C-alpha positions as CSV (number, residue, x, y, z in Angstrom):
1,X,-117.7,-13.3,59.4
2,X,-115.9,-9.9,59.3
3,X,-117.3,-7.2,57.1
4,X,-113.7,-6.4,55.8
5,X,-111.8,-8.3,53.3
6,X,-108.2,-9.3,53.9
7,X,-105.9,-7.2,51.6
8,X,-105.0,-9.4,48.5
9,X,-101.5,-9.7,48.4
10,X,-100.5,-11.9,45.6
11,X,-102.3,-12.7,42.1
12,X,-101.4,-16.0,40.1
13,X,-102.7,-19.1,38.2
14,X,-102.7,-22.6,38.1
15,X,-101.8,-24.8,35.0
16,X,-102.5,-28.3,34.2
17,X,-99.6,-28.3,31.2
18,X,-101.9,-30.7,29.2
19,X,-100.7,-32.1,26.3
20,X,-101.4,-34.4,23.4
21,X,-100.1,-37.9,23.7
22,X,-98.8,-37.8,20.6
23,X,-97.2,-34.8,20.6
24,X,-96.2,-34.1,24.6
25,X,-93.6,-31.6,23.3
26,X,-95.9,-28.9,22.1
27,X,-97.9,-29.1,25.6
28,X,-94.7,-28.3,27.4
29,X,-93.7,-25.4,24.8
30,X,-97.2,-24.0,25.0
31,X,-96.6,-24.2,29.1
32,X,-93.2,-22.2,28.8
33,X,-95.0,-19.4,26.5
34,X,-98.0,-19.0,29.0
35,X,-95.7,-18.6,31.7
36,X,-93.3,-16.3,30.2
37,X,-96.6,-14.1,28.8
38,X,-97.7,-14.2,32.5
39,X,-94.7,-12.8,33.9
40,X,-94.7,-10.0,31.0
41,X,-98.3,-9.2,32.7
42,X,-96.8,-8.6,36.0
43,X,-98.4,-11.8,37.5
44,X,-97.0,-12.6,40.8
45,X,-97.0,-16.5,40.4
46,X,-97.9,-19.5,38.5
47,X,-98.4,-22.8,39.6
48,X,-98.5,-26.6,38.1
49,X,-100.6,-29.4,38.9
50,X,-99.3,-32.8,39.0
51,X,-100.5,-35.8,37.1
52,X,-99.5,-39.3,36.8
53,X,-100.7,-41.9,33.8
54,X,-102.8,-38.7,33.0
55,X,-102.0,-36.5,29.8
56,X,-100.9,-33.6,32.6
57,X,-97.4,-32.6,34.1
58,X,-95.8,-35.7,36.0
59,X,-92.3,-33.7,36.7
60,X,-92.7,-30.1,37.8
61,X,-89.6,-30.1,38.9
62,X,-88.1,-30.9,35.1
63,X,-90.2,-28.0,33.9
64,X,-89.2,-25.5,36.4
65,X,-85.4,-25.9,35.1
66,X,-87.2,-25.1,31.8
67,X,-89.0,-22.3,33.0
68,X,-85.9,-20.8,35.0
69,X,-84.7,-20.2,31.4
70,X,-88.1,-18.0,30.2
71,X,-88.8,-16.4,33.2
72,X,-87.0,-14.4,36.1
73,X,-89.2,-13.1,38.6
74,X,-92.6,-15.1,38.7
75,X,-93.1,-17.4,41.7
76,X,-93.3,-20.8,40.8
77,X,-95.6,-23.0,42.5
78,X,-97.0,-27.0,43.0
79,X,-100.6,-27.3,43.4
80,X,-100.0,-29.8,44.6
81,X,-97.5,-32.7,44.6
82,X,-98.7,-36.4,46.1
83,X,-95.9,-37.1,48.1
84,X,-96.4,-41.0,48.0
85,X,-95.1,-41.2,44.4
86,X,-92.0,-39.2,45.7
87,X,-88.7,-40.5,47.8
88,X,-88.4,-37.8,50.0
89,X,-84.8,-37.8,49.5
90,X,-84.8,-37.8,45.8
91,X,-87.5,-35.2,45.5
92,X,-85.3,-32.9,47.7
93,X,-82.5,-32.9,45.6
94,X,-84.5,-32.1,42.4
95,X,-86.6,-29.6,43.8
96,X,-83.7,-27.8,45.5
97,X,-81.6,-28.1,41.8
98,X,-84.8,-26.4,40.5
99,X,-84.9,-23.5,43.2
100,X,-81.2,-22.8,42.8
101,X,-81.7,-22.6,39.0
102,X,-84.8,-20.3,39.4
103,X,-83.1,-17.9,41.5
104,X,-85.1,-19.2,45.0
105,X,-88.5,-18.9,43.4
106,X,-90.3,-22.3,44.0
107,X,-93.4,-22.7,46.0
108,X,-93.8,-26.2,46.8
109,X,-97.6,-27.3,47.5
110,X,-97.5,-30.8,48.9
111,X,-100.0,-33.5,49.9
112,X,-100.1,-37.1,51.5
113,X,-102.6,-40.1,50.9
114,X,-101.5,-43.7,50.8
115,X,-101.5,-45.4,47.0
116,X,-105.0,-45.3,46.0
117,X,-104.6,-47.8,42.7
118,X,-105.6,-51.4,42.8
119,X,-102.7,-53.7,44.4
120,X,-101.5,-55.0,41.5
121,X,-101.1,-51.3,40.1
122,X,-99.5,-50.3,43.2
123,X,-97.0,-52.7,43.0
124,X,-96.0,-51.7,39.7
125,X,-96.1,-48.0,40.5
126,X,-94.7,-48.0,44.1
127,X,-92.5,-51.2,44.0
128,X,-93.8,-54.0,46.2
129,X,-92.4,-52.2,49.5
130,X,-95.6,-50.0,49.5
131,X,-97.3,-51.9,52.2
132,X,-94.9,-51.1,54.7
133,X,-94.2,-47.3,53.8
134,X,-95.8,-44.3,56.1
135,X,-97.7,-42.2,54.1
136,X,-98.9,-39.8,57.0
137,X,-97.7,-36.2,57.6
138,X,-94.2,-37.4,58.9
139,X,-93.4,-37.6,54.9
140,X,-93.8,-34.1,54.6
141,X,-91.5,-33.8,57.7
142,X,-88.9,-35.9,56.4
143,X,-88.8,-34.1,53.4
144,X,-88.3,-30.5,55.0
145,X,-85.7,-31.6,57.5
146,X,-83.9,-32.8,54.5
147,X,-84.4,-29.2,52.5
148,X,-83.1,-27.3,55.8
149,X,-79.6,-29.3,55.7
150,X,-80.3,-32.3,58.0
151,X,-77.1,-34.2,58.2
152,X,-77.8,-37.5,56.3
153,X,-74.1,-39.2,57.2
154,X,-70.8,-38.3,58.5
155,X,-68.3,-37.3,56.2
156,X,-64.4,-38.8,56.9
157,X,-61.3,-37.1,55.9
158,X,-60.5,-37.2,52.0
159,X,-59.1,-40.4,51.0
160,X,-57.9,-39.4,47.9
161,X,-60.7,-41.8,46.0
162,X,-63.5,-40.4,43.6
163,X,-62.4,-36.9,44.3
164,X,-62.8,-34.1,47.8
165,X,-66.4,-33.2,47.1
166,X,-68.6,-35.4,49.5
167,X,-71.4,-33.8,51.4
168,X,-73.1,-34.8,54.7
169,X,-76.5,-33.3,53.2
170,X,-78.8,-33.1,50.5
171,X,-77.1,-30.8,47.5
172,X,-77.4,-28.3,46.3
173,X,-78.7,-26.6,49.5
174,X,-81.5,-24.4,48.5
175,X,-81.5,-21.6,51.3
176,X,-84.9,-21.0,52.5
177,X,-87.1,-23.3,50.3
178,X,-87.9,-25.5,53.6
179,X,-89.8,-22.4,54.8
180,X,-91.7,-21.9,51.2
181,X,-93.9,-25.3,51.6
182,X,-97.6,-25.3,51.4
183,X,-100.0,-27.9,52.2
184,X,-102.7,-28.5,50.1
185,X,-105.9,-29.5,52.3
186,X,-109.3,-30.0,52.6
187,X,-110.5,-30.8,56.0
188,X,-110.1,-29.2,59.2
189,X,-107.8,-31.9,60.5
190,X,-105.3,-31.2,57.8
191,X,-105.7,-27.3,58.3
192,X,-104.9,-27.6,61.9
193,X,-101.7,-30.1,61.2
194,X,-100.2,-27.7,58.7
195,X,-100.9,-24.7,60.9
196,X,-99.2,-26.1,63.6
197,X,-96.5,-27.5,61.7
198,X,-95.8,-23.8,60.2
199,X,-96.5,-24.6,56.7
200,X,-98.6,-22.5,54.3
201,X,-102.1,-23.5,53.7
202,X,-103.7,-23.8,49.9
203,X,-107.1,-24.7,49.2
204,X,-108.8,-25.4,45.8
205,X,-112.0,-26.0,44.3
206,X,-112.3,-29.2,45.9
207,X,-112.8,-29.9,49.7
208,X,-115.1,-31.2,52.6
209,X,-118.5,-30.8,54.3
210,X,-117.7,-31.3,58.2
211,X,-120.0,-30.2,61.2
212,X,-122.8,-29.9,59.1
213,X,-121.4,-27.0,57.1
214,X,-122.5,-27.5,53.3
215,X,-122.0,-24.3,51.5
216,X,-118.4,-24.6,50.0
217,X,-116.9,-21.1,51.2
218,X,-118.1,-21.7,54.5
219,X,-116.6,-24.8,55.0
220,X,-113.5,-23.8,53.4
221,X,-113.5,-20.5,55.7
222,X,-113.6,-22.6,58.8
223,X,-110.8,-24.6,57.4
224,X,-108.9,-21.4,56.9
225,X,-109.7,-20.0,60.5
226,X,-108.7,-23.6,62.0
227,X,-105.0,-23.0,60.1
228,X,-104.3,-19.6,61.5
229,X,-105.3,-20.6,64.7
230,X,-103.1,-23.6,65.1
231,X,-100.0,-21.5,63.3
232,X,-97.4,-19.9,65.3
233,X,-97.5,-17.1,62.9
234,X,-101.3,-16.5,63.9
235,X,-103.2,-14.0,61.7
236,X,-99.9,-13.8,59.5
237,X,-100.1,-17.2,58.5
238,X,-100.1,-17.2,54.5
239,X,-103.3,-18.6,52.6
240,X,-103.9,-19.0,48.9
241,X,-107.3,-19.5,47.5
242,X,-107.6,-21.0,44.1
243,X,-110.9,-21.2,42.0
244,X,-111.7,-22.0,38.8
245,X,-112.5,-18.5,37.4
246,X,-113.3,-17.9,33.6
247,X,-113.5,-14.3,32.4
248,X,-115.9,-13.6,29.3
249,X,-114.6,-9.9,28.8
250,X,-112.1,-9.6,26.1
251,X,-113.1,-13.2,24.5
252,X,-114.2,-13.9,21.1
253,X,-118.0,-15.3,20.7
254,X,-116.4,-18.4,19.7
255,X,-114.3,-18.4,23.1
256,X,-117.3,-17.6,25.4
257,X,-119.3,-20.6,23.6
258,X,-116.7,-22.7,24.8
259,X,-115.9,-21.2,28.1
260,X,-120.0,-21.6,28.7
261,X,-120.1,-25.0,27.4
262,X,-116.8,-26.2,29.9
263,X,-118.5,-24.6,32.8
264,X,-122.2,-26.1,32.4
265,X,-120.9,-29.6,31.9
266,X,-118.9,-29.4,35.4
267,X,-122.0,-27.6,37.2
268,X,-124.2,-31.1,38.0
269,X,-121.0,-32.0,40.0
270,X,-121.1,-28.9,42.4
271,X,-124.7,-30.1,43.4
272,X,-124.0,-33.2,45.4
273,X,-121.8,-34.6,48.0
274,X,-119.4,-37.3,46.8
275,X,-118.5,-40.1,48.7
276,X,-118.2,-39.4,52.5
277,X,-117.8,-35.6,52.5
278,X,-116.1,-34.3,49.0
279,X,-117.8,-31.1,47.7
280,X,-116.8,-29.1,44.8
281,X,-117.3,-25.7,44.1
282,X,-119.2,-23.9,41.0
283,X,-117.0,-22.3,38.3
284,X,-117.0,-18.5,38.3
285,X,-117.7,-17.5,34.9
286,X,-118.9,-14.0,33.9
287,X,-117.6,-10.3,33.1
288,X,-115.5,-8.3,35.3
289,X,-118.2,-7.3,37.6
290,X,-119.7,-10.7,38.1
291,X,-116.5,-12.2,39.0
292,X,-115.3,-9.2,41.6
293,X,-118.5,-9.7,43.0
294,X,-118.6,-13.3,43.6
295,X,-115.2,-13.1,44.8
296,X,-115.9,-10.2,47.3
297,X,-118.8,-12.3,48.7
298,X,-117.0,-15.5,49.0
299,X,-115.9,-16.2,52.6
300,X,-113.0,-18.2,51.8
301,X,-111.5,-15.5,49.6
302,X,-112.2,-12.9,51.7
303,X,-109.7,-14.4,54.2
304,X,-106.9,-15.5,51.7
305,X,-103.5,-13.6,50.8
306,X,-103.1,-15.3,47.5
307,X,-105.8,-15.7,44.7
308,X,-105.2,-18.5,41.8
309,X,-107.1,-18.9,39.2
310,X,-107.4,-22.5,38.0
311,X,-107.2,-22.4,34.0
312,X,-109.6,-24.6,32.3
313,X,-107.8,-27.9,31.2
314,X,-109.5,-28.3,28.0
315,X,-108.8,-24.9,26.4
316,X,-105.9,-23.7,24.5
317,X,-102.9,-21.3,24.8
318,X,-105.1,-18.5,23.4
319,X,-107.8,-19.0,25.6
320,X,-105.3,-19.2,28.7
321,X,-103.7,-15.9,27.9
322,X,-106.9,-14.4,27.4
323,X,-107.8,-15.5,30.9
324,X,-104.5,-14.1,32.2
325,X,-104.7,-10.9,30.6
326,X,-108.1,-10.2,32.1
327,X,-106.9,-11.3,35.5
328,X,-103.9,-9.1,35.4
329,X,-105.1,-6.0,33.9
330,X,-108.7,-5.6,34.9
331,X,-110.1,-8.3,37.8
332,X,-106.9,-7.9,39.7
333,X,-106.8,-4.0,39.8
334,X,-110.7,-4.0,40.6
335,X,-109.6,-6.2,43.6
336,X,-106.8,-3.9,44.9
337,X,-104.0,-5.6,43.4
338,X,-101.1,-3.8,41.5
339,X,-99.0,-5.5,38.7
340,X,-95.1,-5.8,39.6
């Protein structure tokens, strides 16, 4: 492992955008305020998770349209969109529209996986054609080609019907969005593919143990190294490392008690391998010095360009603001980062 830590380039956060089933609008309003506040603090990016049939955000492009009206600089990312739920053509239209509205600020984290519900549920969610679909990496390639402006059809001469505004490609065209795609992965195989495909690489607090490597940060570091080795950009290939990190400095005693209860309830799941090879990182909770020490000792963070704090789901707006304030005003600067 190298002695030096890679210079931190960007600092951001990931948010589930949770909501109450009886008042979802309040959850979305909190998200707009949180992202506005993050930009005020000078953070570089805010990312959203994608959730289906849960009390979390199912439609990032819609939220990004709203965020375009309350932020002007903050990069807006997805961590991640599972593409099995999306039609690549329609998703290209939706994300291109959102990217145009935000002035070219989207960072799209993606993943691919076959439908994972029971068959009857898959028939409802994906329609009954899901059995014949290709849910592999090619789905991302098709999506990227559409974003790049790949010709979908030939457009003949104007015939005087319906208006002279037909196009041969996905519209609106969002210049550069195809180059701002990330693969959210957790295996050596996906790391190599993402590198060869020229994508960016996003890793989080869930990964896999491979080749006998059980320690979380070392397993993740092996993936980062494999990604850069396969990427045409080599060592310049961009990597974001995301973990649940909860600072106790600046929190009220009541907040600290909630934070500790949250982390302690989640710790047992980090002590075993789930299924075939899934491993989970321990949440990082503590003071400024404790958090900085944990990050600088973490082999995956040492190799990252972007650090992303995953905000705990079960907290509230005031808690999330306290975490972001510590991140932007104390933790980030202690790691060599400066707000914009």
